C-alpha positions as CSV (number, residue, x, y, z in Angstrom):
1,X,-10.6,28.8,5.1
2,X,-10.4,25.5,7.0
3,X,-11.9,23.6,4.0
4,X,-9.1,24.9,1.8
5,X,-6.5,23.6,4.3
6,X,-8.3,20.2,4.4
7,X,-8.2,20.0,0.6
8,X,-4.5,20.9,0.5
9,X,-3.8,18.2,3.1
10,X,-5.8,15.7,1.1
11,X,-3.9,16.5,-2.1
12,X,-0.6,16.3,-0.3
13,X,-1.5,12.9,1.1
14,X,-2.7,11.7,-2.3
15,X,0.6,12.9,-3.9
16,X,2.6,11.0,-1.3
17,X,0.5,7.8,-1.9
18,X,-1.1,7.9,1.6
19,X,-4.7,6.9,1.7
20,X,-6.9,8.0,4.5
21,X,-10.2,6.2,3.8
22,X,-12.1,8.6,6.1
23,X,-11.1,7.0,9.4
24,X,-13.3,8.0,12.3
25,X,-11.2,9.5,15.1
26,X,-13.9,10.7,17.5
27,X,-17.2,9.1,18.4
28,X,-20.3,10.8,17.0
29,X,-22.3,10.0,20.1
30,X,-20.0,11.0,23.1
31,X,-16.9,12.5,21.5
32,X,-14.6,9.7,22.8
33,X,-11.6,8.3,21.0
34,X,-12.3,5.6,18.4
35,X,-10.0,2.6,18.6
36,X,-9.2,0.4,15.6
37,X,-10.6,-3.1,16.0
38,X,-9.7,-4.5,12.5
39,X,-11.1,-4.8,9.0
40,X,-12.2,-1.2,8.9
41,X,-14.1,-1.3,12.2
42,X,-13.6,1.1,15.1
43,X,-15.1,1.2,18.6
44,X,-15.4,4.1,21.0
45,X,-13.4,3.4,24.1
46,X,-16.0,5.3,26.3
47,X,-19.5,4.3,25.1
48,X,-18.5,1.3,22.8
49,X,-20.3,2.7,19.8
50,X,-19.1,1.1,16.6
51,X,-18.0,3.0,13.5
52,X,-16.6,2.2,10.1
53,X,-14.0,3.7,7.8
54,X,-14.5,3.6,4.0
55,X,-13.0,0.1,3.7
56,X,-15.3,-1.2,6.4
57,X,-18.3,0.3,4.7
58,X,-17.4,-1.3,1.3
59,X,-16.5,-4.6,2.8
60,X,-19.7,-4.9,4.8
61,X,-21.7,-3.9,1.7
62,X,-20.0,-6.5,-0.5
63,X,-20.5,-9.2,2.1
64,X,-24.3,-8.5,2.1
65,X,-24.5,-7.9,-1.7
66,X,-22.1,-10.2,-3.5
67,X,-21.3,-9.3,-7.1
68,X,-22.1,-5.5,-6.6
69,X,-20.2,-3.2,-9.0
70,X,-18.3,-0.1,-8.0
71,X,-21.1,2.3,-9.1
72,X,-23.6,0.5,-7.0
73,X,-21.3,0.4,-4.0
74,X,-20.6,4.1,-4.4
75,X,-24.3,5.0,-4.5
76,X,-25.1,2.9,-1.4
77,X,-22.1,3.6,0.8
78,X,-21.0,7.0,-0.2
79,X,-17.5,5.8,-0.8
80,X,-16.1,7.2,-4.1
81,X,-15.2,4.9,-7.0
82,X,-11.7,6.3,-6.8
83,X,-11.3,5.0,-3.3
84,X,-12.7,1.6,-4.3
85,X,-10.2,1.4,-7.2
86,X,-7.4,2.3,-4.7
87,X,-8.5,-0.5,-2.4
88,X,-8.4,-2.9,-5.4
89,X,-4.9,-1.7,-6.3
90,X,-3.7,-2.1,-2.7
91,X,-5.2,-5.7,-2.8
92,X,-7.6,-4.9,0.1
93,X,-10.5,-5.9,-2.2
94,X,-10.6,-8.4,-5.1
95,X,-12.8,-8.6,-8.2
96,X,-14.8,-11.9,-8.3
97,X,-13.7,-14.5,-10.8
98,X,-17.1,-14.6,-12.5
99,X,-17.0,-10.8,-13.1
100,X,-16.9,-9.4,-16.7
101,X,-14.9,-6.4,-15.6
102,X,-11.2,-6.7,-14.7
103,X,-8.3,-4.4,-14.0
104,X,-5.2,-4.4,-16.2
105,X,-1.6,-5.1,-15.2
106,X,0.3,-1.9,-15.3
107,X,3.2,-3.5,-17.3
108,X,1.8,-6.0,-19.7
109,X,-2.0,-5.2,-19.7
110,X,-3.1,-8.7,-18.7
111,X,-6.4,-9.0,-16.8
112,X,-6.0,-9.1,-13.0
113,X,-8.5,-9.2,-10.1
114,X,-6.5,-7.0,-7.6
115,X,-3.2,-5.3,-7.1
116,X,-1.2,-3.5,-9.7
117,X,0.6,-6.3,-11.6
118,X,0.0,-9.8,-12.8
119,X,2.1,-12.5,-11.0
120,X,4.8,-12.6,-13.7
121,X,5.2,-8.8,-13.7
122,X,5.1,-8.7,-9.9
123,X,8.2,-10.9,-9.7
124,X,10.0,-8.8,-12.4
125,X,9.0,-5.6,-10.6
126,X,10.4,-6.8,-7.3
127,X,13.6,-8.2,-8.7
128,X,14.2,-4.8,-10.5
129,X,13.5,-2.9,-7.2
130,X,15.9,-5.3,-5.4
131,X,18.6,-4.7,-8.0
132,X,18.2,-0.9,-7.8
133,X,18.5,-1.1,-4.0
134,X,21.7,-3.1,-4.2
135,X,23.1,-0.6,-6.7
136,X,22.2,2.2,-4.3
137,X,23.8,0.4,-1.3
138,X,27.2,-0.2,-3.1
139,X,29.9,1.3,-1.0
140,X,28.0,0.7,2.2
141,X,29.5,-2.7,2.8
142,X,27.2,-4.6,0.5
143,X,29.1,-6.3,-2.3
144,X,28.7,-9.5,-4.3
145,X,30.9,-12.5,-3.8
146,X,33.0,-11.8,-6.9
147,X,33.8,-8.2,-5.7
148,X,34.7,-9.6,-2.2
149,X,37.1,-12.2,-3.6
150,X,38.7,-9.6,-5.8
151,X,39.3,-7.2,-2.9
152,X,40.7,-10.0,-0.8
153,X,43.1,-11.1,-3.5
154,X,44.4,-7.5,-3.9
155,X,45.1,-7.3,-0.2
156,X,47.0,-10.7,0.0
157,X,50.7,-10.2,0.5
158,X,50.5,-6.4,0.4
159,X,52.1,-4.4,3.2
160,X,49.5,-2.2,4.6
161,X,51.6,-0.3,7.1
162,X,55.2,0.9,6.9
163,X,57.3,1.1,10.0
164,X,59.5,4.2,10.3
165,X,63.0,3.3,11.3
């Protein structure tokens, strides 16, 4: 039953776009707490045993075996190709420039080495996201210069309060 719960949690995290990369929480040697040291590396705070998450395993393998493809990395490290592709999309890894395999930009289909978009589409994507956020925030005090001037001109010379006599 516990396995079903773990699968459900993994599917939930995947749906939300949260990647776990099999982080070590407890030391295999003494059971102590593993503390993040950087670049996918963890160290036990009690016995100082080192451990790696999936990113650390892939990174170390690539450093020792330059030019390795994802199938080779998967067979040697045990990290799935899906996780490796996710690391590429998150720009944690990059395909070498001399590689014959590339990823495709999600908008225009141009060859890219990491991330989701080419440089041109990245700018377009972020400008569109910024425009959408500004549209959502209208009415919360964010207005463009033209709207601000128009509002000020409407208020000039108007009586805003009437005095009862």
